[in-house]
N, CA, C and O atoms as CSV, one atom per row, in Angstrom:
chain,resi,resn,atom,element,x,y,z
A,1,MET,N,N,47.076,-139.163,-167.233
A,1,MET,CA,C,46.293,-139.850,-166.181
A,1,MET,C,C,45.924,-138.578,-165.128
A,1,MET,O,O,46.769,-137.881,-164.566
A,2,PRO,N,N,44.698,-138.466,-165.019
A,2,PRO,CA,C,44.178,-137.361,-164.119
A,2,PRO,C,C,44.570,-137.745,-162.722
A,2,PRO,O,O,44.698,-138.926,-162.400
A,3,VAL,N,N,44.777,-136.668,-161.827
A,3,VAL,CA,C,45.219,-136.653,-160.461
A,3,VAL,C,C,43.998,-136.869,-159.758
A,3,VAL,O,O,43.048,-136.185,-160.139
A,4,GLN,N,N,43.794,-137.711,-158.764
A,4,GLN,CA,C,42.338,-137.879,-158.122
A,4,GLN,C,C,42.522,-137.282,-156.665
A,4,GLN,O,O,43.559,-137.495,-156.035
A,5,ARG,N,N,41.462,-136.515,-156.144
A,5,ARG,CA,C,41.546,-136.268,-154.733
A,5,ARG,C,C,40.056,-136.548,-154.276
A,5,ARG,O,O,39.211,-136.991,-155.054
A,6,HIS,N,N,39.816,-136.264,-153.000
A,6,HIS,CA,C,38.537,-136.599,-152.341
A,6,HIS,C,C,38.081,-135.408,-151.623
A,6,HIS,O,O,38.884,-134.618,-151.127
A,7,PHE,N,N,36.637,-135.239,-151.544
A,7,PHE,CA,C,35.993,-134.318,-150.898
A,7,PHE,C,C,34.817,-135.019,-150.196
A,7,PHE,O,O,33.748,-135.147,-150.793
A,8,LYS,N,N,34.974,-135.438,-149.044
A,8,LYS,CA,C,34.021,-136.232,-148.298
A,8,LYS,C,C,33.712,-137.408,-148.980
A,8,LYS,O,O,34.624,-138.231,-149.056
A,9,ARG,N,N,32.615,-137.687,-149.506
A,9,ARG,CA,C,32.376,-138.946,-150.387
A,9,ARG,C,C,32.489,-138.751,-151.780
A,9,ARG,O,O,32.290,-139.707,-152.530
A,10,MET,N,N,32.792,-137.608,-152.237
A,10,MET,CA,C,32.904,-137.290,-153.686
A,10,MET,C,C,34.420,-137.376,-154.100
A,10,MET,O,O,35.359,-136.894,-153.467
A,11,VAL,N,N,34.481,-138.053,-155.233
A,11,VAL,CA,C,35.798,-138.363,-155.984
A,11,VAL,C,C,35.928,-137.032,-156.855
A,11,VAL,O,O,34.936,-136.591,-157.435
A,12,VAL,N,N,37.026,-136.473,-156.927
A,12,VAL,CA,C,37.387,-135.348,-157.802
A,12,VAL,C,C,38.680,-135.636,-158.587
A,12,VAL,O,O,39.756,-135.869,-158.035
A,13,ASP,N,N,38.482,-135.599,-159.975
A,13,ASP,CA,C,39.505,-135.690,-160.957
A,13,ASP,C,C,40.019,-134.435,-161.337
A,13,ASP,O,O,39.196,-133.570,-161.639
A,14,VAL,N,N,41.462,-134.113,-161.389
A,14,VAL,CA,C,41.951,-132.928,-161.677
A,14,VAL,C,C,42.518,-133.099,-163.065
A,14,VAL,O,O,43.548,-133.729,-163.309
A,15,LEU,N,N,41.765,-132.490,-163.950
A,15,LEU,CA,C,42.150,-132.717,-165.272
A,15,LEU,C,C,42.686,-131.210,-165.898
A,15,LEU,O,O,41.953,-130.325,-166.341
A,16,ASP,N,N,44.012,-131.187,-165.814
A,16,ASP,CA,C,44.704,-129.632,-166.078
A,16,ASP,C,C,43.954,-128.585,-165.119
A,16,ASP,O,O,44.018,-128.736,-163.899
A,17,ASP,N,N,43.272,-127.567,-165.670
A,17,ASP,CA,C,42.707,-126.620,-164.620
A,17,ASP,C,C,41.198,-126.869,-164.309
A,17,ASP,O,O,40.491,-126.044,-163.731
A,18,VAL,N,N,40.759,-128.133,-164.765
A,18,VAL,CA,C,39.182,-128.455,-164.477
A,18,VAL,C,C,39.089,-129.503,-163.426
A,18,VAL,O,O,39.746,-130.545,-163.426
A,19,LEU,N,N,38.219,-129.141,-162.530
A,19,LEU,CA,C,37.902,-130.251,-161.653
A,19,LEU,C,C,36.602,-131.036,-162.018
A,19,LEU,O,O,35.548,-130.424,-162.188
A,20,LEU,N,N,36.685,-132.455,-162.144
A,20,LEU,CA,C,35.495,-133.170,-162.595
A,20,LEU,C,C,35.035,-133.804,-161.255
A,20,LEU,O,O,35.792,-134.563,-160.649
A,21,LEU,N,N,33.823,-133.504,-160.799
A,21,LEU,CA,C,33.260,-133.982,-159.524
A,21,LEU,C,C,32.259,-135.084,-159.807
A,21,LEU,O,O,31.278,-134.983,-160.544
A,22,HIS,N,N,32.681,-136.262,-159.049
A,22,HIS,CA,C,31.864,-137.437,-159.189
A,22,HIS,C,C,31.211,-137.624,-157.787
A,22,HIS,O,O,31.845,-137.689,-156.734
A,23,MET,N,N,29.704,-137.712,-157.929
A,23,MET,CA,C,28.934,-138.164,-156.828
A,23,MET,C,C,28.672,-139.504,-156.611
A,23,MET,O,O,27.967,-139.840,-155.660
A,24,GLY,N,N,29.170,-140.347,-157.405
A,24,GLY,CA,C,29.002,-141.735,-157.426
A,24,GLY,C,C,27.863,-142.252,-158.490
A,24,GLY,O,O,27.436,-141.508,-159.372
A,25,GLN,N,N,27.480,-143.406,-158.341
A,25,GLN,CA,C,26.463,-143.984,-159.286
A,25,GLN,C,C,24.956,-143.906,-159.049
A,25,GLN,O,O,24.119,-144.711,-159.459
A,26,MET,N,N,24.732,-142.737,-158.273
A,26,MET,CA,C,23.374,-142.415,-157.886
A,26,MET,C,C,22.434,-142.007,-158.985
A,26,MET,O,O,22.762,-141.057,-159.694
A,27,GLU,N,N,21.331,-142.613,-159.191
A,27,GLU,CA,C,20.400,-142.000,-160.125
A,27,GLU,C,C,19.530,-140.970,-159.776
A,27,GLU,O,O,19.022,-140.220,-160.610
A,28,ILE,N,N,19.315,-140.896,-158.433
A,28,ILE,CA,C,18.462,-139.790,-157.989
A,28,ILE,C,C,19.311,-138.861,-156.854
A,28,ILE,O,O,19.835,-139.400,-155.879
A,29,TRP,N,N,19.366,-137.789,-157.030
A,29,TRP,CA,C,19.966,-136.845,-156.162
A,29,TRP,C,C,18.868,-136.143,-155.330
A,29,TRP,O,O,17.855,-135.705,-155.876
A,30,ASP,N,N,19.074,-136.048,-154.075
A,30,ASP,CA,C,18.101,-135.328,-153.193
A,30,ASP,C,C,18.755,-134.220,-152.514
A,30,ASP,O,O,19.890,-133.915,-152.879
A,31,GLY,N,N,18.127,-133.511,-151.475
A,31,GLY,CA,C,18.556,-132.222,-150.989
A,31,GLY,C,C,20.051,-132.367,-150.338
A,31,GLY,O,O,20.882,-131.463,-150.419
A,32,ALA,N,N,20.260,-133.461,-149.764
A,32,ALA,CA,C,21.652,-133.774,-148.990
A,32,ALA,C,C,22.533,-133.889,-150.091
A,32,ALA,O,O,23.599,-133.301,-149.906
A,33,ASP,N,N,22.409,-134.514,-151.275
A,33,ASP,CA,C,23.390,-134.376,-152.438
A,33,ASP,C,C,23.788,-133.032,-152.731
A,33,ASP,O,O,24.944,-132.623,-152.840
A,34,LEU,N,N,22.706,-132.374,-152.851
A,34,LEU,CA,C,22.675,-130.919,-153.419
A,34,LEU,C,C,23.533,-129.958,-152.532
A,34,LEU,O,O,24.246,-129.039,-152.936
A,35,ALA,N,N,23.291,-130.409,-151.074
A,35,ALA,CA,C,24.098,-129.659,-150.056
A,35,ALA,C,C,25.540,-130.080,-150.035
A,35,ALA,O,O,26.443,-129.294,-149.748
A,36,LEU,N,N,25.731,-131.322,-150.343
A,36,LEU,CA,C,27.275,-131.698,-150.388
A,36,LEU,C,C,27.867,-130.933,-151.600
A,36,LEU,O,O,28.903,-130.274,-151.506
A,37,LEU,N,N,27.158,-131.057,-152.733
A,37,LEU,CA,C,27.675,-130.310,-153.894
A,37,LEU,C,C,28.084,-128.948,-153.652
A,37,LEU,O,O,29.172,-128.451,-153.946
A,38,ARG,N,N,26.918,-128.292,-152.979
A,38,ARG,CA,C,27.194,-126.666,-152.740
A,38,ARG,C,C,28.333,-126.523,-151.906
A,38,ARG,O,O,29.177,-125.670,-152.180
A,39,GLU,N,N,28.462,-127.328,-150.832
A,39,GLU,CA,C,29.614,-127.100,-149.820
A,39,GLU,C,C,31.001,-127.606,-150.691
A,39,GLU,O,O,32.030,-126.978,-150.443
A,40,ALA,N,N,31.067,-128.533,-151.535
A,40,ALA,CA,C,32.309,-128.764,-152.421
A,40,ALA,C,C,32.597,-127.589,-153.178
A,40,ALA,O,O,33.736,-127.135,-153.075
A,41,LEU,N,N,31.702,-126.962,-153.985
A,41,LEU,CA,C,31.791,-125.826,-154.903
A,41,LEU,C,C,32.220,-124.641,-154.032
A,41,LEU,O,O,33.001,-123.822,-154.517
A,42,ALA,N,N,31.770,-124.491,-152.787
A,42,ALA,CA,C,32.331,-123.303,-151.949
A,42,ALA,C,C,33.634,-123.370,-151.537
A,42,ALA,O,O,34.404,-122.415,-151.443
A,43,GLN,N,N,33.908,-124.732,-151.247
A,43,GLN,CA,C,35.530,-124.879,-151.165
A,43,GLN,C,C,36.255,-124.755,-152.394
A,43,GLN,O,O,37.246,-124.025,-152.365
A,44,PHE,N,N,35.956,-125.327,-153.473
A,44,PHE,CA,C,36.813,-125.333,-154.668
A,44,PHE,C,C,36.856,-123.763,-155.155
A,44,PHE,O,O,37.949,-123.247,-155.387
A,45,ILE,N,N,35.882,-123.169,-155.272
A,45,ILE,CA,C,35.714,-121.743,-155.781
A,45,ILE,C,C,36.110,-120.604,-154.909
A,45,ILE,O,O,36.889,-119.734,-155.300
A,46,GLU,N,N,35.573,-120.613,-153.730
A,46,GLU,CA,C,35.998,-119.550,-152.622
A,46,GLU,C,C,37.338,-119.713,-152.088
A,46,GLU,O,O,38.099,-118.756,-151.945
A,47,ARG,N,N,37.679,-121.064,-151.754
A,47,ARG,CA,C,38.901,-121.024,-150.938
A,47,ARG,C,C,40.011,-121.394,-151.878
A,47,ARG,O,O,41.110,-120.876,-151.682
A,48,GLU,N,N,39.859,-122.196,-152.835
A,48,GLU,CA,C,40.937,-122.705,-153.618
A,48,GLU,C,C,41.026,-121.845,-155.029
A,48,GLU,O,O,41.947,-121.993,-155.832
A,49,GLY,N,N,40.097,-121.065,-155.179
A,49,GLY,CA,C,39.989,-120.262,-156.533
A,49,GLY,C,C,39.854,-120.793,-157.870
A,49,GLY,O,O,40.146,-120.113,-158.854
A,50,CYS,N,N,39.367,-122.141,-157.962
A,50,CYS,CA,C,38.863,-122.876,-159.083
A,50,CYS,C,C,37.922,-122.014,-159.902
A,50,CYS,O,O,37.100,-121.288,-159.343
A,51,ARG,N,N,38.030,-122.084,-161.204
A,51,ARG,CA,C,37.302,-121.455,-162.118
A,51,ARG,C,C,36.664,-122.244,-163.266
A,51,ARG,O,O,36.044,-121.691,-164.174
A,52,ALA,N,N,36.846,-123.540,-163.176
A,52,ALA,CA,C,36.498,-124.414,-164.205
A,52,ALA,C,C,36.145,-125.723,-163.688
A,52,ALA,O,O,37.007,-126.531,-163.343
A,53,ILE,N,N,34.847,-125.965,-163.622
A,53,ILE,CA,C,34.200,-127.291,-162.947
A,53,ILE,C,C,33.463,-128.021,-163.736
A,53,ILE,O,O,32.569,-127.501,-164.403
A,54,ALA,N,N,33.745,-129.434,-163.785
A,54,ALA,CA,C,32.807,-130.266,-164.461
A,54,ALA,C,C,32.059,-131.126,-163.454
A,54,ALA,O,O,32.617,-131.430,-162.400
A,55,VAL,N,N,30.629,-131.596,-163.770
A,55,VAL,CA,C,30.020,-132.433,-162.849
A,55,VAL,C,C,29.715,-133.630,-163.582
A,55,VAL,O,O,29.163,-133.543,-164.679
A,56,ASP,N,N,30.028,-134.759,-163.072
A,56,ASP,CA,C,29.662,-136.046,-163.621
A,56,ASP,C,C,28.339,-136.300,-163.587
A,56,ASP,O,O,27.908,-136.447,-162.443
A,57,MET,N,N,27.439,-136.415,-164.578
A,57,MET,CA,C,26.000,-136.690,-164.593
A,57,MET,C,C,25.651,-137.937,-165.300
A,57,MET,O,O,24.483,-138.142,-165.631
A,58,GLN,N,N,26.507,-138.707,-165.528
A,58,GLN,CA,C,26.120,-139.994,-166.466
A,58,GLN,C,C,25.240,-140.863,-165.851
A,58,GLN,O,O,24.628,-141.613,-166.611
A,59,TYR,N,N,24.979,-140.969,-164.438
A,59,TYR,CA,C,24.009,-141.791,-163.813
A,59,TYR,C,C,22.766,-141.129,-163.347
A,59,TYR,O,O,21.817,-141.748,-162.865
A,60,VAL,N,N,22.811,-139.840,-163.510
A,60,VAL,CA,C,21.606,-139.157,-162.779
A,60,VAL,C,C,20.326,-139.179,-163.713
A,60,VAL,O,O,20.417,-138.850,-164.896
A,61,LYS,N,N,19.216,-139.550,-163.179
A,61,LYS,CA,C,17.927,-139.420,-163.647
A,61,LYS,C,C,17.117,-138.283,-163.230
A,61,LYS,O,O,16.351,-137.669,-163.974
A,62,TYR,N,N,17.332,-138.034,-161.976
A,62,TYR,CA,C,16.446,-136.853,-161.281
A,62,TYR,C,C,17.485,-136.186,-160.424
A,62,TYR,O,O,18.378,-136.754,-159.795
A,63,ILE,N,N,17.207,-134.725,-160.500
A,63,ILE,CA,C,18.010,-133.768,-159.541
A,63,ILE,C,C,17.047,-132.829,-159.003
A,63,ILE,O,O,15.921,-132.702,-159.483
A,64,PRO,N,N,17.509,-132.117,-157.933
A,64,PRO,CA,C,16.678,-131.080,-157.245
A,64,PRO,C,C,16.582,-130.072,-158.262
A,64,PRO,O,O,17.442,-129.949,-159.134
A,65,SER,N,N,15.582,-129.361,-158.177
A,65,SER,CA,C,15.307,-128.123,-159.030
A,65,SER,C,C,16.409,-126.972,-158.765
A,65,SER,O,O,16.719,-126.172,-159.648
A,66,GLY,N,N,16.882,-126.962,-157.681
A,66,GLY,CA,C,17.871,-125.802,-157.458
A,66,GLY,C,C,19.421,-126.197,-157.998
A,66,GLY,O,O,20.364,-125.422,-157.834
A,67,PHE,N,N,19.533,-127.250,-158.534
A,67,PHE,CA,C,20.861,-127.788,-159.107
A,67,PHE,C,C,21.217,-126.657,-160.109
A,67,PHE,O,O,22.182,-125.916,-159.922
A,68,PHE,N,N,20.410,-126.560,-161.159
A,68,PHE,CA,C,20.930,-125.654,-162.427
A,68,PHE,C,C,21.058,-124.206,-161.839
A,68,PHE,O,O,22.020,-123.516,-162.178
A,69,GLY,N,N,20.081,-123.709,-160.935
A,69,GLY,CA,C,20.143,-122.392,-160.439
A,69,GLY,C,C,21.518,-122.052,-159.622
A,69,GLY,O,O,22.006,-120.923,-159.671
A,70,MET,N,N,22.076,-123.059,-158.908
A,70,MET,CA,C,23.039,-123.005,-158.065
A,70,MET,C,C,24.355,-122.753,-158.975
A,70,MET,O,O,25.236,-121.915,-158.783
A,71,LEU,N,N,24.255,-123.658,-159.965
A,71,LEU,CA,C,25.518,-123.423,-161.025
A,71,LEU,C,C,25.459,-122.089,-161.760
A,71,LEU,O,O,26.494,-121.477,-162.021
A,72,PHE,N,N,24.218,-121.625,-162.103
A,72,PHE,CA,C,24.076,-120.379,-162.796
A,72,PHE,C,C,24.641,-119.269,-161.842
A,72,PHE,O,O,25.462,-118.454,-162.265
A,73,ASP,N,N,24.184,-119.249,-160.540
A,73,ASP,CA,C,24.649,-118.194,-159.543
A,73,ASP,C,C,26.187,-118.227,-159.400
A,73,ASP,O,O,26.779,-117.147,-159.384
A,74,TRP,N,N,26.856,-119.341,-159.297
A,74,TRP,CA,C,28.335,-119.431,-159.378
A,74,TRP,C,C,28.916,-118.715,-160.541
A,74,TRP,O,O,29.857,-117.925,-160.461
A,75,HIS,N,N,28.248,-119.068,-161.699
A,75,HIS,CA,C,28.814,-118.580,-162.914
A,75,HIS,C,C,28.731,-117.016,-163.010
A,75,HIS,O,O,29.650,-116.357,-163.497
A,76,GLU,N,N,27.507,-116.426,-162.487
A,76,GLU,CA,C,27.380,-115.105,-162.577
A,76,GLU,C,C,28.319,-114.463,-161.550
A,76,GLU,O,O,29.137,-113.579,-161.806
A,77,LYS,N,N,28.110,-114.983,-160.444
A,77,LYS,CA,C,29.033,-114.253,-159.256
A,77,LYS,C,C,30.401,-114.174,-159.366
A,77,LYS,O,O,31.101,-113.189,-159.130
A,78,ARG,N,N,30.860,-115.630,-159.860
A,78,ARG,CA,C,32.333,-115.710,-159.746
A,78,ARG,C,C,32.970,-116.017,-160.922
A,78,ARG,O,O,34.176,-116.264,-160.891
A,79,ARG,N,N,32.258,-116.045,-162.126
A,79,ARG,CA,C,32.604,-116.316,-163.459
A,79,ARG,C,C,33.260,-117.591,-163.521
A,79,ARG,O,O,34.349,-117.725,-164.080
A,80,VAL,N,N,32.551,-118.670,-162.891
A,80,VAL,CA,C,33.052,-120.011,-163.102
A,80,VAL,C,C,32.494,-120.659,-164.175
A,80,VAL,O,O,31.278,-120.542,-164.328
A,81,GLN,N,N,33.171,-121.360,-165.000
A,81,GLN,CA,C,32.786,-122.177,-166.045
A,81,GLN,C,C,32.493,-123.519,-165.626
A,81,GLN,O,O,33.288,-124.180,-164.958
A,82,PHE,N,N,31.198,-124.003,-166.061
A,82,PHE,CA,C,30.734,-125.300,-165.817
A,82,PHE,C,C,30.489,-126.149,-166.855
A,82,PHE,O,O,29.988,-125.619,-167.847
A,83,TRP,N,N,30.725,-127.441,-166.905
A,83,TRP,CA,C,30.332,-128.300,-167.803
A,83,TRP,C,C,29.704,-129.707,-167.129
A,83,TRP,O,O,30.002,-130.072,-165.991
A,84,LEU,N,N,28.955,-130.304,-167.853
A,84,LEU,CA,C,28.181,-131.555,-167.346
A,84,LEU,C,C,28.478,-132.703,-168.214
A,84,LEU,O,O,28.319,-132.599,-169.431
A,85,THR,N,N,28.961,-133.951,-167.594
A,85,THR,CA,C,28.921,-135.138,-168.643
A,85,THR,C,C,27.511,-135.345,-169.033
A,85,THR,O,O,26.561,-134.830,-168.443
A,86,PRO,N,N,27.418,-136.171,-170.117
A,86,PRO,CA,C,25.977,-136.317,-170.514
A,86,PRO,C,C,25.175,-136.992,-169.502
A,86,PRO,O,O,25.494,-138.110,-169.100
A,87,PRO,N,N,24.082,-136.328,-169.040
A,87,PRO,CA,C,23.128,-136.925,-168.253
A,87,PRO,C,C,22.114,-137.974,-168.765
A,87,PRO,O,O,22.168,-138.324,-169.944
A,88,GLN,N,N,21.298,-138.429,-168.021
A,88,GLN,CA,C,20.248,-139.224,-168.513
A,88,GLN,C,C,19.265,-138.420,-169.386
A,88,GLN,O,O,19.240,-137.190,-169.337
A,89,PRO,N,N,18.439,-139.156,-170.203
A,89,PRO,CA,C,17.381,-138.223,-170.903
A,89,PRO,C,C,16.361,-137.402,-170.024
A,89,PRO,O,O,15.930,-136.300,-170.365
A,90,ASN,N,N,15.995,-138.099,-168.773
A,90,ASN,CA,C,15.149,-137.131,-168.064
A,90,ASN,C,C,15.754,-135.895,-167.801
A,90,ASN,O,O,15.102,-134.864,-167.970
A,91,VAL,N,N,17.108,-135.855,-167.342
A,91,VAL,CA,C,17.642,-134.553,-167.120
A,91,VAL,C,C,17.827,-133.672,-168.239
A,91,VAL,O,O,17.744,-132.448,-168.142
A,92,GLN,N,N,18.074,-134.278,-169.278
A,92,GLN,CA,C,18.397,-133.466,-170.565
A,92,GLN,C,C,16.886,-132.821,-171.154
A,92,GLN,O,O,16.790,-131.946,-172.016
A,93,ARG,N,N,15.893,-133.418,-170.533
A,93,ARG,CA,C,14.526,-132.884,-171.060
A,93,ARG,C,C,14.233,-131.684,-169.978
A,93,ARG,O,O,13.182,-131.058,-170.113
A,94,MET,N,N,14.999,-131.393,-169.062
A,94,MET,CA,C,14.515,-130.418,-168.157
A,94,MET,C,C,14.771,-129.130,-168.891
A,94,MET,O,O,15.628,-128.959,-169.758
A,95,LEU,N,N,13.792,-128.122,-168.363
A,95,LEU,CA,C,13.886,-126.803,-169.247
A,95,LEU,C,C,15.081,-126.116,-168.846
A,95,LEU,O,O,15.609,-125.509,-169.778
A,96,TRP,N,N,15.728,-126.021,-167.623
A,96,TRP,CA,C,16.888,-125.359,-167.247
A,96,TRP,C,C,18.151,-125.789,-168.100
A,96,TRP,O,O,19.010,-124.999,-168.493
A,97,PHE,N,N,18.143,-127.276,-168.350
A,97,PHE,CA,C,19.166,-127.969,-168.990
A,97,PHE,C,C,19.071,-127.408,-170.513
A,97,PHE,O,O,20.052,-126.882,-171.039
A,98,GLN,N,N,17.891,-127.544,-171.156
A,98,GLN,CA,C,17.768,-127.141,-172.476
A,98,GLN,C,C,17.903,-125.779,-172.702
A,98,GLN,O,O,18.112,-125.453,-173.871
A,99,GLN,N,N,17.831,-124.848,-171.808
A,99,GLN,CA,C,17.829,-123.410,-172.116
A,99,GLN,C,C,19.253,-122.896,-171.921
A,99,GLN,O,O,19.779,-122.094,-172.692
A,100,PHE,N,N,19.893,-123.456,-170.743
A,100,PHE,CA,C,21.260,-122.868,-170.433
A,100,PHE,C,C,22.647,-123.723,-170.716
A,100,PHE,O,O,23.778,-123.335,-170.424
A,101,PHE,N,N,22.331,-124.868,-171.299
A,101,PHE,CA,C,23.592,-125.714,-171.563
A,101,PHE,C,C,23.484,-125.904,-173.126
A,101,PHE,O,O,22.471,-125.779,-173.813
A,102,ARG,N,N,24.764,-126.233,-173.531
A,102,ARG,CA,C,24.863,-126.520,-175.001
A,102,ARG,C,C,26.014,-127.493,-175.147
A,102,ARG,O,O,27.046,-127.439,-174.478
A,103,ALA,N,N,25.740,-128.395,-176.090
A,103,ALA,CA,C,26.711,-129.374,-176.296
A,103,ALA,C,C,28.053,-128.894,-176.729
A,103,ALA,O,O,28.125,-127.841,-177.364
A,104,THR,N,N,29.151,-129.597,-176.430
A,104,THR,CA,C,30.467,-129.265,-176.879
A,104,THR,C,C,30.912,-130.235,-177.845
A,104,THR,O,O,30.192,-131.213,-178.045
A,105,THR,N,N,32.037,-130.102,-178.498
A,105,THR,CA,C,32.440,-130.960,-179.269
A,105,THR,C,C,33.153,-132.205,-178.637
A,105,THR,O,O,33.432,-133.171,-179.347
A,106,ASP,N,N,33.416,-132.182,-177.440
A,106,ASP,CA,C,34.038,-133.427,-176.684
A,106,ASP,C,C,32.937,-134.313,-176.099
A,106,ASP,O,O,33.177,-135.341,-175.465
A,107,GLY,N,N,31.656,-133.823,-176.367
A,107,GLY,CA,C,30.454,-134.576,-175.779
A,107,GLY,C,C,29.946,-134.242,-174.444
A,107,GLY,O,O,29.052,-134.883,-173.892
A,108,TRP,N,N,30.599,-133.122,-173.887
A,108,TRP,CA,C,30.066,-132.659,-172.512
A,108,TRP,C,C,28.963,-131.460,-172.931
A,108,TRP,O,O,28.691,-131.116,-174.081
A,109,PHE,N,N,28.494,-131.007,-171.887
A,109,PHE,CA,C,27.433,-129.825,-172.090
A,109,PHE,C,C,28.168,-128.711,-171.258
A,109,PHE,O,O,28.773,-129.012,-170.229
A,110,GLU,N,N,28.100,-127.323,-171.757
A,110,GLU,CA,C,28.613,-126.278,-171.106
A,110,GLU,C,C,27.655,-125.450,-170.676
A,110,GLU,O,O,26.612,-125.504,-171.329
A,111,LEU,N,N,27.691,-124.586,-169.642
A,111,LEU,CA,C,26.784,-123.506,-169.192
A,111,LEU,C,C,27.148,-122.617,-170.176
A,111,LEU,O,O,28.324,-122.475,-170.512
A,112,TYR,N,N,26.073,-121.900,-170.752
A,112,TYR,CA,C,26.300,-120.815,-171.625
A,112,TYR,C,C,27.042,-119.714,-171.080
A,112,TYR,O,O,26.735,-119.294,-169.965
A,113,PRO,N,N,28.100,-119.131,-171.811
A,113,PRO,CA,C,28.590,-117.804,-171.400
A,113,PRO,C,C,27.660,-116.713,-171.724
A,113,PRO,O,O,26.767,-116.887,-172.553
A,114,PRO,N,N,27.832,-115.547,-171.083
A,114,PRO,CA,C,26.932,-114.381,-171.320
A,114,PRO,C,C,26.939,-113.997,-172.783
A,114,PRO,O,O,27.999,-114.133,-173.394
A,115,GLY,N,N,25.986,-113.583,-173.345
A,115,GLY,CA,C,25.865,-113.231,-174.755
A,115,GLY,C,C,25.468,-114.179,-175.779
A,115,GLY,O,O,25.248,-113.804,-176.930
A,116,LEU,N,N,25.365,-115.408,-175.408
A,116,LEU,CA,C,24.898,-116.586,-176.220
A,116,LEU,C,C,23.184,-116.499,-176.242
A,116,LEU,O,O,22.516,-116.050,-175.311
A,117,ASN,N,N,22.701,-116.970,-177.372
A,117,ASN,CA,C,21.140,-116.936,-177.515
A,117,ASN,C,C,20.538,-118.132,-176.681
A,117,ASN,O,O,20.640,-119.301,-177.054
A,118,PRO,N,N,19.843,-117.708,-175.409
A,118,PRO,CA,C,19.421,-118.696,-174.688
A,118,PRO,C,C,18.159,-119.523,-175.256
A,118,PRO,O,O,17.661,-120.473,-174.651
A,119,GLN,N,N,17.714,-119.040,-176.484
A,119,GLN,CA,C,16.712,-119.758,-177.091
A,119,GLN,C,C,17.015,-121.079,-177.908
A,119,GLN,O,O,16.153,-121.885,-178.260
A,120,LEU,N,N,18.245,-121.168,-178.132
A,120,LEU,CA,C,18.753,-122.415,-178.628
A,120,LEU,C,C,18.959,-123.664,-177.759
A,120,LEU,O,O,19.921,-123.674,-176.991
A,121,PRO,N,N,18.132,-124.715,-177.821
A,121,PRO,CA,C,18.347,-125.986,-176.689
A,121,PRO,C,C,19.645,-126.595,-176.961
A,121,PRO,O,O,20.279,-126.574,-178.016
A,122,ALA,N,N,19.960,-127.176,-175.776
A,122,ALA,CA,C,21.138,-127.738,-175.786
A,122,ALA,C,C,21.378,-129.056,-176.736
A,122,ALA,O,O,22.474,-129.362,-177.204
A,123,LEU,N,N,20.144,-129.786,-176.936
A,123,LEU,CA,C,20.364,-130.962,-177.672
A,123,LEU,C,C,20.516,-130.732,-179.122
A,123,LEU,O,O,20.597,-131.715,-179.859
A,124,MET,N,N,20.567,-129.456,-179.645
A,124,MET,CA,C,20.669,-129.017,-181.082
A,124,MET,C,C,22.172,-128.906,-181.407
A,124,MET,O,O,22.603,-128.908,-182.561
A,125,ALA,N,N,22.945,-128.807,-180.291
A,125,ALA,CA,C,24.410,-128.533,-180.456
A,125,ALA,C,C,24.829,-127.465,-181.565
A,125,ALA,O,O,25.591,-127.725,-182.497
A,126,PRO,N,N,24.276,-126.328,-181.355
A,126,PRO,CA,C,24.579,-125.292,-182.159
A,126,PRO,C,C,26.071,-124.787,-182.190
A,126,PRO,O,O,26.768,-124.956,-181.190
A,127,GLU,N,N,26.584,-124.165,-183.323
A,127,GLU,CA,C,27.775,-123.449,-183.164
A,127,GLU,C,C,27.292,-122.190,-182.251
A,127,GLU,O,O,26.144,-121.874,-181.937
A,128,VAL,N,N,28.502,-121.586,-181.933
A,128,VAL,CA,C,28.302,-120.330,-181.003
A,128,VAL,C,C,27.631,-119.175,-181.951
A,128,VAL,O,O,28.041,-118.800,-183.049
A,129,VAL,N,N,26.556,-118.743,-181.270
A,129,VAL,CA,C,25.691,-117.745,-181.828
A,129,VAL,C,C,25.720,-116.432,-180.922
A,129,VAL,O,O,25.054,-116.435,-179.886
A,130,LEU,N,N,26.464,-115.314,-181.274
A,130,LEU,CA,C,26.535,-114.213,-180.637
A,130,LEU,C,C,25.246,-113.233,-180.704
A,130,LEU,O,O,24.755,-113.046,-181.817
A,131,VAL,N,N,24.754,-112.689,-179.741
A,131,VAL,CA,C,23.782,-111.763,-179.931
A,131,VAL,C,C,24.350,-110.449,-180.002
A,131,VAL,O,O,25.177,-110.017,-179.198
A,132,ASP,N,N,23.850,-109.778,-181.060
A,132,ASP,CA,C,24.383,-108.270,-181.293
A,132,ASP,C,C,23.599,-107.318,-180.398
A,132,ASP,O,O,22.374,-107.204,-180.438
A,133,ASP,N,N,24.427,-106.635,-179.574
A,133,ASP,CA,C,23.730,-105.570,-178.718
A,133,ASP,C,C,23.521,-104.183,-179.316
A,133,ASP,O,O,23.223,-103.199,-178.639
A,134,HIS,N,N,23.692,-104.180,-180.572
A,134,HIS,CA,C,23.531,-102.860,-181.318
A,134,HIS,C,C,22.225,-102.818,-182.003
A,134,HIS,O,O,21.906,-101.829,-182.663
């Protein structure tokens, strides 16, 4: 059974070394929701040293365009691993989602680590394809 904690109105499940962030059953995230998520990520990543975070997206139909870029920046700057629970089809059709996330065997979607082919969309659930630098 996961340990639960809270950050403002957000519920956080602690699953071994992964924090699973729940924003609630909102279908539409706005700028205030993105600001809350940004503040939570700063707390968990910078102050607590967390490097594995999942975001519960099961209810989400619309998100601000900066959401994926924010995750990608944390990944690049702090080497944080990110996963998303399966979002609604509207989010899955977004270009950022299709280019930078891939399905995992447990049904989540992970942000591509460096070296993977960004041309393969998330919905194809590919095996790991490494790009040869030579």
